[in-house]
TORFI-430849 format. One line per field, with one value per residue: residue in three letters; x, y, z of N, C-alpha, C, O in turn; residue number from 1. Coordinates in steps of 0.05 Angstrom, whole numbers. Each point is the difference from the previous one (the first is absolute). Layout:
<koldos>
r <- c(ala  ...)
n.px <- c(X  ...)
n.py <- c(Y  ...)
n.pz <- c(Z  ...)
ca.px <- c(X  ...)
ca.py <- c(Y  ...)
ca.pz <- c(Z  ...)
c.px <- c(X  ...)
c.py <- c(Y  ...)
c.pz <- c(Z  ...)
o.px <- c(X  ...)
o.py <- c(Y  ...)
o.pz <- c(Z  ...)
k <- c(NUM  ...)
</koldos>
This chain:
<koldos>
r <- c(unk  unk  unk  unk  unk  unk  unk  unk  unk  unk  unk  unk  unk  unk  unk  unk  unk  unk  unk  unk  unk  unk  unk  unk  unk  unk  unk  unk  unk  unk  unk  unk  unk  unk  unk  unk  unk  unk  unk  unk  unk  unk  unk  unk  unk  unk  unk  unk  unk  unk  unk  unk  unk  unk  unk  unk  unk  unk  unk  unk  unk  unk  unk  unk  unk  unk  unk  unk  unk  unk  unk  unk  unk  unk  unk  unk  unk  unk  unk  unk  unk  unk  unk  unk  unk  unk  unk  unk  unk  unk  unk  unk  unk  unk  unk  unk  unk  unk  unk  unk  unk  unk  unk  unk  unk  unk  unk  unk  unk  unk  unk  unk  unk  unk  unk  unk  unk  unk  unk  unk  unk  unk  unk  unk  unk  unk  unk  unk  unk  unk  unk  unk  unk  unk  unk  unk  unk  unk  unk  unk  unk  unk  unk  unk  unk  unk  unk  unk  unk  unk  unk  unk  unk  unk  unk  unk  unk  unk  unk  unk  unk  unk  unk  unk  unk  unk  unk  unk  unk  unk  unk  unk  unk  unk  unk  unk  unk  unk  unk  unk  unk  unk  unk  unk  unk  unk  unk  unk  unk  unk  unk  unk  unk  unk  unk  unk  unk  unk  unk  unk  unk  unk  unk  unk  unk  unk  unk  unk  unk  unk  unk  unk  unk  unk  unk  unk  unk  unk  unk  unk  unk  unk  unk  unk  unk  unk  unk  unk  unk  unk  unk  unk  unk  unk  unk  unk  unk  unk  unk  unk  unk  unk  unk  unk  unk  unk  unk  unk  unk  unk  unk  unk  unk  unk  unk  unk)
n.px <- c(1088  29  12  -42  37  -3  28  -17  -28  17  18  -32  -13  29  -14  -31  10  25  23  20  -34  14  -39  26  -33  10  -42  20  -34  38  -41  -23  30  -32  9  -14  -2  23  -37  7  -18  18  -33  36  -37  -36  36  -38  -14  -11  32  12  -27  2  34  -6  -24  28  4  -11  26  -30  25  -30  34  -35  -39  33  8  35  -19  -31  36  9  -35  -37  3  -30  -15  3  40  -3  27  -16  -26  23  15  -28  -7  33  -9  0  38  -29  40  -36  37  27  12  -28  12  38  -9  32  -32  28  16  44  27  10  28  43  16  12  42  11  28  2  19  -13  -4  38  -13  32  11  10  0  -42  36  -8  14  22  -43  20  -42  -3  -17  -30  -11  4  23  -44  8  -29  7  30  -17  -24  21  14  -29  -7  30  -8  -31  7  0  -25  43  -22  43  -10  35  -38  22  39  32  -22  42  21  -2  0  32  -25  17  -42  36  -31  -28  22  -21  -27  25  4  -34  1  26  -27  -11  10  -34  13  -15  17  -27  34  44  -32  44  -14  30  0  -31  10  29  -16  -22  26  11  -36  18  -6  -24  14  -36  29  32  10  -33  -25  23  -10  -38  -6  20  -34  -27  12  -8  -42  -12  12  -26  -36  6  3  -39  13  43  13  -7  -16  6  -36  30  -15  40  26  21  -31  40  4  -17  -26  8  -30)
n.py <- c(454  -31  30  -13  -24  17  34  38  23  26  40  32  21  33  35  21  32  -23  38  3  22  42  -7  -36  -30  -8  14  -27  17  22  -18  9  25  -1  34  -41  40  -28  6  -1  -31  -6  -21  -20  -15  25  0  16  -9  -43  -31  -6  -22  -45  -21  -5  -36  -35  17  -33  -14  -24  -16  -17  -10  -23  6  -27  38  -10  -11  14  -18  34  -9  -10  44  -33  25  -31  20  -44  -20  -9  -36  -37  -10  -18  -44  -4  -29  -2  -17  -13  -16  -15  -9  -7  42  22  -7  21  42  6  -32  -31  7  -9  33  30  -11  4  42  15  -15  39  21  -45  17  42  -23  21  17  -32  41  -43  34  -9  20  42  -20  -39  -11  -11  -12  13  -31  33  -2  -42  4  -2  -32  -35  -32  -32  -32  -32  -36  -31  -31  -34  -34  -29  -22  -45  12  -38  1  -37  -4  -31  -23  -15  -36  16  -13  37  -15  -28  39  -14  27  4  34  16  17  -26  12  34  30  -12  5  41  12  -14  23  34  -29  25  16  39  5  28  -1  24  -11  -13  -10  13  24  44  24  10  34  43  17  15  43  12  25  7  8  23  -1  24  -16  9  11  -32  -20  24  -10  -44  -12  0  -36  -36  1  -9  -43  -24  5  -26  -43  -11  -4  -7  11  -42  25  -31  6  -22  -17  41  15  -5  -9  -30  -17  -30  -12  6  -34  21)
n.pz <- c(4655  15  -32  -8  5  -41  -5  16  -26  -32  12  2  -38  -10  24  -25  -29  29  -8  41  20  -9  -21  -10  5  43  10  31  24  7  -5  37  -23  30  -27  13  20  26  -25  -45  28  -41  22  -18  -21  -12  -27  17  -42  -3  -5  -43  -28  1  -22  -45  -15  -2  -42  -29  34  24  -35  29  -28  -15  -19  -14  23  26  -40  -29  -21  28  -26  24  -4  1  -34  -34  0  7  -30  -42  -5  -5  -41  -30  5  -30  -35  45  -15  31  -15  22  -23  -35  -8  -28  -43  -12  -13  31  3  -18  -42  -2  13  -32  -34  10  -2  -40  -9  18  -29  4  38  6  -38  11  -40  -1  -15  -10  -30  -14  18  -14  -38  2  -8  38  -13  43  -27  -4  -44  16  -39  1  -31  2  30  -13  -27  20  16  -29  -14  29  -2  -34  23  6  -43  4  -9  -14  13  -30  16  -20  -14  -16  29  12  -3  -29  23  -42  17  -36  23  -7  -22  21  -33  -21  26  -34  -37  -17  -27  -43  -29  -13  -32  -37  25  17  -42  30  -37  -18  -5  -29  -9  -40  -24  9  -22  -43  -7  2  -35  -33  11  -25  -32  44  -37  35  -27  24  -27  -42  -29  -17  -32  -36  -20  10  -39  -29  3  -24  -45  -13  -3  -36  -37  -1  -11  -44  -21  42  -9  -10  -37  28  -44  17  -28  -13  -12  36  -38  13  -9  33  -40  36  -27  24)
ca.px <- c(1  14  -17  8  5  -6  24  0  -20  12  20  -14  -12  22  8  -21  2  26  2  16  -18  -13  11  18  -15  -21  8  -12  15  -12  1  -6  6  -6  12  -23  -3  -22  -18  -22  9  -21  11  -15  13  13  -2  -14  -12  -21  11  13  -21  -10  21  -1  -25  3  23  23  25  15  -15  16  -13  14  10  16  -12  19  10  18  12  -17  13  -10  -21  -20  -17  -21  14  -4  24  -3  -21  13  18  -17  -12  22  -4  21  -10  17  -11  14  -12  8  11  -22  -10  17  5  -18  -22  -7  -24  -5  -9  -27  -18  0  -18  -28  -8  1  20  18  26  8  29  6  14  13  -11  23  21  -12  0  -22  -24  -24  -8  -16  -10  -21  -28  -12  -7  0  -23  -2  8  -22  -5  22  -5  -20  14  17  -17  -11  22  11  -23  1  -3  23  0  22  6  12  -17  -17  -15  12  -2  24  7  23  -4  21  -10  18  -18  6  0  21  -10  21  17  -14  19  14  -19  -3  25  0  -18  -28  -20  -11  11  -17  14  -18  -4  14  -6  -14  19  9  -22  0  22  -6  -22  11  15  -18  3  -21  8  -23  7  -20  4  24  -8  -12  20  19  -13  2  25  -3  -7  23  19  -11  4  28  8  -13  16  25  -4  -27  -7  -9  -26  4  -26  0  -15  -28  -6  14  -18  10  -2  -19  -28  -7  -28  -5)
ca.py <- c(-28  -2  -14  -27  -2  -27  -16  -10  -21  -23  -12  -13  -25  -18  -13  -21  -18  8  -5  -24  -23  0  -17  17  10  18  29  16  24  27  0  27  17  28  16  10  -11  -19  1  -19  -23  -19  -27  -14  -22  10  29  3  26  2  5  26  21  -1  13  29  10  -1  17  -16  6  -25  -26  -24  -22  -25  -5  22  17  -2  -27  -1  27  19  13  27  7  16  16  -16  -21  3  14  29  11  2  23  23  3  1  -23  -21  -28  -22  -27  -21  -22  -27  3  0  -27  -17  12  -5  19  7  -11  -28  -1  11  -21  -22  9  0  -28  -9  -21  1  -13  9  0  7  -20  12  -3  8  15  16  -19  3  9  -15  -4  -24  -1  -19  11  -6  -28  -11  10  -10  19  17  18  19  20  19  16  18  19  18  16  17  14  -4  -28  -18  -25  -17  -23  -22  -19  16  -17  0  25  17  9  19  16  18  23  18  19  7  -21  -19  -27  -18  -7  -20  -21  10  -1  -28  -8  13  -15  9  -17  16  27  22  21  16  -9  -24  -5  -26  -23  -5  -13  -28  -14  -3  -20  -26  -8  -2  23  19  28  19  26  19  25  15  23  -8  -10  21  26  6  12  29  6  -5  22  23  -4  3  28  15  -5  13  29  6  28  1  -12  -23  -12  -21  8  -9  -3  -23  -22  -21  7  -19  -2  -28  -7  -23)
ca.pz <- c(-10  -25  -20  -8  -29  -12  4  27  1  -14  17  21  -11  -5  25  4  -23  -13  -29  -5  -2  -26  -21  -17  -23  10  0  22  7  -2  -29  -8  23  -2  22  14  26  2  23  -5  -16  -9  -5  -21  -12  -25  -6  -25  -3  20  26  -2  3  27  17  -4  13  30  7  8  -14  -4  -2  6  -13  -1  -27  -10  -21  -22  2  -23  -5  -14  -24  -2  18  -15  17  12  15  29  11  -6  18  26  -1  -1  27  20  17  1  -1  11  -6  14  -14  10  27  18  0  16  26  23  0  -27  -13  8  28  1  -10  20  22  -10  -1  28  3  23  -5  -27  -6  -28  -15  -23  -26  -17  14  22  23  19  -15  7  27  5  27  7  2  26  1  -27  -14  -27  -20  -7  23  0  -21  11  21  -15  -13  21  11  -20  -13  -29  -10  4  -15  9  -16  15  15  17  19  27  16  1  27  -4  -24  -9  -14  -15  -13  -28  -21  10  -3  -8  24  16  9  24  22  8  14  26  18  -2  -13  -22  -4  -7  -14  -16  -27  -9  -29  -5  -1  27  14  -8  14  28  2  -5  24  23  17  -4  -1  0  -13  9  -14  6  16  25  19  7  8  28  9  2  28  17  -4  14  29  6  -3  21  25  -3  -3  10  -6  -27  -6  -18  -7  -20  -24  -3  -29  -12  -7  -18  -28  -12  9  2  -4  18)
c.px <- c(13  -18  12  3  -8  24  1  -21  10  20  -14  -12  22  9  -20  2  25  0  16  -18  -13  14  14  -14  -19  10  -15  17  -16  1  -7  4  -6  11  -23  -1  -25  -15  -23  9  -24  14  -18  15  16  -2  -11  -10  -22  11  16  -21  -11  20  -1  -25  2  24  24  25  15  -20  20  -15  17  12  16  -14  18  13  20  12  -19  16  -10  -22  -20  -19  -22  12  -3  24  -2  -20  11  18  -17  -12  20  -3  25  -13  21  -14  17  -12  9  14  -21  -14  16  2  -20  -21  -8  -24  -6  -11  -29  -20  -3  -19  -29  -11  1  20  17  26  11  30  5  13  10  -16  21  21  -11  -4  -24  -26  -25  -4  -16  -8  -23  -27  -12  -9  1  -27  0  7  -23  -6  23  -3  -19  14  18  -16  -11  22  9  -21  1  -3  26  -4  23  2  12  -20  -16  -15  11  -4  27  4  23  -3  24  -14  23  -18  8  -1  22  -10  21  17  -13  19  15  -19  -4  24  2  -20  -28  -18  -11  14  -22  17  -20  -7  16  -7  -13  20  13  -22  -2  22  -7  -22  10  16  -18  2  -20  11  -26  10  -22  2  24  -8  -9  20  19  -11  2  26  -2  -7  23  21  -10  5  30  9  -12  16  27  -2  -28  -9  -11  -27  5  -27  4  -18  -28  -7  14  -19  13  -3  -20  -28  -8  -30  -4  -27)
c.py <- c(0  -14  -27  -1  -28  -19  -11  -22  -25  -15  -16  -27  -20  -14  -23  -22  7  -7  -25  -25  -2  -18  18  12  23  29  15  25  25  7  27  18  29  15  14  -12  -18  4  -20  -22  -17  -26  -14  -24  9  30  2  28  5  8  27  23  0  14  30  12  1  16  -17  8  -25  -24  -22  -24  -25  -5  24  16  2  -28  -5  27  17  12  28  4  18  13  -17  -24  5  14  30  12  3  24  26  6  2  -22  -18  -27  -19  -26  -21  -26  -27  1  0  -27  -18  10  -10  22  9  -15  -29  -2  12  -20  -23  8  -1  -29  -13  -23  4  -15  6  1  7  -24  12  -6  10  14  16  -18  2  8  -14  -1  -26  0  -19  14  -7  -28  -11  7  -11  22  19  20  20  21  21  19  21  22  21  19  21  14  -3  -29  -16  -24  -17  -24  -21  -17  14  -17  0  26  14  9  21  14  18  24  15  19  5  -23  -20  -29  -20  -9  -21  -22  9  0  -28  -9  12  -13  8  -21  14  27  19  22  16  -12  -26  -5  -27  -23  -6  -13  -30  -16  -4  -21  -28  -11  -2  23  22  29  17  26  19  28  16  24  -7  -9  22  27  5  13  30  9  -4  22  25  -2  4  29  18  -3  15  31  7  29  3  -12  -21  -13  -22  9  -11  -5  -23  -23  -20  9  -18  5  -29  -4  -26  -12)
c.pz <- c(-28  -21  -7  -31  -10  4  28  4  -14  17  23  -10  -6  25  7  -22  -16  -30  -6  -2  -28  -19  -21  -25  7  0  23  5  1  -30  -12  24  -7  24  16  28  3  26  -2  -19  -8  -5  -19  -9  -25  -1  -28  -3  21  27  1  4  29  19  -3  14  30  9  11  -16  -7  -2  6  -10  1  -28  -10  -23  -24  2  -23  -5  -17  -24  -4  22  -15  19  13  16  30  13  -5  19  28  2  1  27  22  21  -1  1  10  -6  13  -9  12  27  21  1  19  29  21  1  -28  -11  9  28  2  -10  20  23  -9  -1  28  4  26  -7  -27  -3  -29  -13  -26  -26  -20  17  24  24  18  -14  9  30  2  29  3  2  27  3  -28  -13  -28  -20  -7  22  2  -22  9  20  -13  -12  20  10  -20  -17  -30  -8  4  -18  11  -18  19  15  21  21  28  15  0  29  -1  -27  -6  -14  -14  -15  -29  -18  7  -3  -8  23  18  10  25  24  10  15  28  19  -2  -13  -25  0  -6  -13  -16  -26  -4  -29  -3  1  27  17  -7  15  29  5  -4  24  24  19  -7  0  -3  -13  6  -13  10  19  28  21  9  9  30  10  2  28  19  -3  15  31  8  -2  22  27  -2  0  9  -6  -28  -3  -21  -5  -21  -23  1  -29  -13  -4  -18  -29  -15  12  -2  -3  17  -6)
o.px <- c(-9  -13  24  -16  -1  -4  8  5  -4  0  10  2  -5  10  7  -4  -2  -11  -3  9  -12  24  -6  10  -12  24  -15  22  -24  20  8  -13  13  1  -2  1  -21  11  -12  12  -18  21  -25  24  23  -18  13  3  -3  -11  0  5  -5  -8  2  2  -12  8  14  -3  20  -19  22  -23  23  24  -10  -10  -9  14  23  -13  -12  22  13  -10  7  -1  -10  -15  0  -3  7  4  -6  0  7  -2  -7  3  10  -23  22  -24  24  -23  -9  1  4  -11  -12  5  -23  7  -17  -17  -23  -17  -16  -21  -21  -15  -17  -24  -5  -5  5  1  10  14  -16  11  -11  -11  4  9  16  -18  -6  -17  -21  18  -16  17  -8  -2  10  1  -2  -21  21  0  4  -5  -5  7  3  -5  1  7  -1  -5  8  6  -3  -1  22  -22  19  -19  10  -24  11  -17  -14  -17  21  -18  -1  0  10  -20  21  -15  22  -17  23  10  -1  17  8  -5  4  8  -2  -2  13  -3  -17  9  -11  12  -17  20  -24  -23  21  -24  1  -7  5  6  -6  -5  5  2  -8  1  10  -7  -6  16  -16  21  -23  -14  5  13  8  -2  13  13  3  1  15  10  4  12  16  7  6  16  12  3  9  17  -18  -24  -10  -8  10  -13  19  -21  -4  -22  -6  -18  20  -21  -10  -3  9  -16  12  -8)
o.py <- c(14  -19  -5  11  -19  -23  -23  -20  -22  -25  -21  -20  -24  -22  -19  -23  13  -21  -11  -20  -20  -4  24  19  13  5  18  2  0  11  7  -5  12  -10  24  -25  7  -1  -8  6  -4  -1  3  -3  -8  12  -7  16  22  17  13  19  21  15  14  22  17  -2  9  10  1  -1  -1  -5  1  -4  23  -12  6  -6  -8  20  -9  8  16  -20  23  -6  8  -19  23  15  16  22  19  15  19  23  3  4  -6  -3  -2  -3  -2  -7  -7  -19  -11  -8  -17  -17  -7  24  18  -9  -7  -17  -10  -3  -11  -17  -7  -4  -24  -19  23  -14  -17  11  -7  -18  20  -22  24  -11  11  -17  -19  13  13  5  -5  5  -14  20  -19  -11  16  2  -4  24  24  24  24  23  24  24  23  24  24  24  22  16  20  -17  12  -11  10  -8  6  4  13  10  -8  16  -12  10  21  -13  14  -3  4  -9  -6  -18  4  -17  -24  -18  -3  -11  -16  -6  -5  -15  -11  8  -8  -16  -13  9  -5  9  -5  0  -4  3  -17  -21  -23  -16  -16  -22  -22  -16  -19  -24  -7  -2  5  7  -4  11  -3  18  2  4  12  6  -3  15  24  11  12  20  15  9  14  19  13  9  19  19  12  14  7  6  21  -17  6  -8  2  11  -24  -9  -7  -5  6  11  7  7  -15  15  -20  -19)
o.pz <- c(-18  7  1  -14  16  4  4  13  10  2  8  14  2  -1  14  5  -20  -8  -22  -11  -7  2  -3  -12  -17  -5  -6  -10  -3  -9  -22  21  -17  22  0  2  -12  22  20  -21  17  -13  1  6  -4  12  -19  19  10  14  21  14  11  18  20  12  13  24  18  -23  -14  15  -11  9  7  -2  2  -19  -22  20  5  8  -19  3  -14  10  -6  24  22  6  9  19  18  11  14  20  14  9  23  24  -22  7  -10  5  -6  7  21  14  22  21  14  18  -6  -1  -3  16  5  5  16  12  3  10  16  4  2  15  8  -21  -14  17  -17  13  -10  -3  -3  20  16  1  14  12  3  16  -18  18  -19  14  13  22  -20  12  -12  7  -4  -5  7  4  -6  1  8  1  -6  5  8  -18  -15  17  -1  -2  11  -13  21  -2  18  15  19  -8  -5  13  13  -21  18  -13  12  -18  -8  3  -8  15  7  -3  23  22  18  22  24  20  17  23  17  -17  -18  19  -17  12  2  -9  11  -7  18  12  7  17  17  9  11  18  14  4  22  23  -24  17  -17  7  -9  7  24  20  19  23  20  13  8  22  14  10  19  20  12  13  20  17  10  15  20  10  -16  2  -7  16  -22  19  -17  4  6  -6  -22  16  -13  -7  -21  23  -17  11  -5  13)
k <- c(1  2  3  4  5  6  7  8  9  10  11  12  13  14  15  16  17  18  19  20  21  22  23  24  25  26  27  28  29  30  31  32  33  34  35  36  37  38  39  40  41  42  43  44  45  46  47  48  49  50  51  52  53  54  55  56  57  58  59  60  61  62  63  64  65  66  67  68  69  70  71  72  73  74  75  76  77  78  79  80  81  82  83  84  85  86  87  88  89  90  91  92  93  94  95  96  97  98  99  100  101  102  103  104  105  106  107  108  109  110  111  112  113  114  115  116  117  118  119  120  121  122  123  124  125  126  127  128  129  130  131  132  133  134  135  136  137  138  139  140  141  142  143  144  145  146  147  148  149  150  151  152  153  154  155  156  157  158  159  160  161  162  163  164  165  166  167  168  169  170  171  172  173  174  175  176  177  178  179  180  181  182  183  184  185  186  187  188  189  190  191  192  193  194  195  196  197  198  199  200  201  202  203  204  205  206  207  208  209  210  211  212  213  214  215  216  217  218  219  220  221  222  223  224  225  226  227  228  229  230  231  232  233  234  235  236  237  238  239  240  241  242  243  244  245  246  247  248  249  250  251  252  253  254  255  256)
</koldos>
């Protein structure tokens, strides 16, 4: 059996989430490449010191994550830097970011499935033609009850702004930090938007327009993609061991 390389895994992922879908400010790709045959892969939302140690403990040679481990140009690599640790551990790193947000089966579709949406269609957000998703909930639901449904699905706290006396039938979803995109969601025919984060002033604007935005946390809306990446890689490479990180966690702590 021929050994699998990190570049081959990257090419496979690009066939699922082409880099052409990424926004021009983004930095997806095979960002760290070690000359090590791949037999074990760890998937995660972020590549951190915690996930690097977990990958090393599990004898993985590759981490596949959503957020780019290198985003801004590196001016140096210090001994306590996560890139340095990856090099020391001979770990490769693949990061599929906004291209995975836009791709079929990516973050938007995973969140749509968790919310049990039907008739799901993509909609444009700025230059990203397929970043958003809008679909139909199983039945009309009050904002308060929908907040509970979101919290149960994503296992975390939820807040919302806007007119809360009506019901929601058509829900738009954009994972991560996309509260400023509520107008695009409204134009796509949604009654409300579910995203990770919204700023106070964007929330004021949405509320003034009578549009509801649910903010469930950046981590909570995107963490499920780690499981989806693992499933896709297992189908593509059944001979490899692919596991979802058990140590990845939200950077925030919440007092309830």
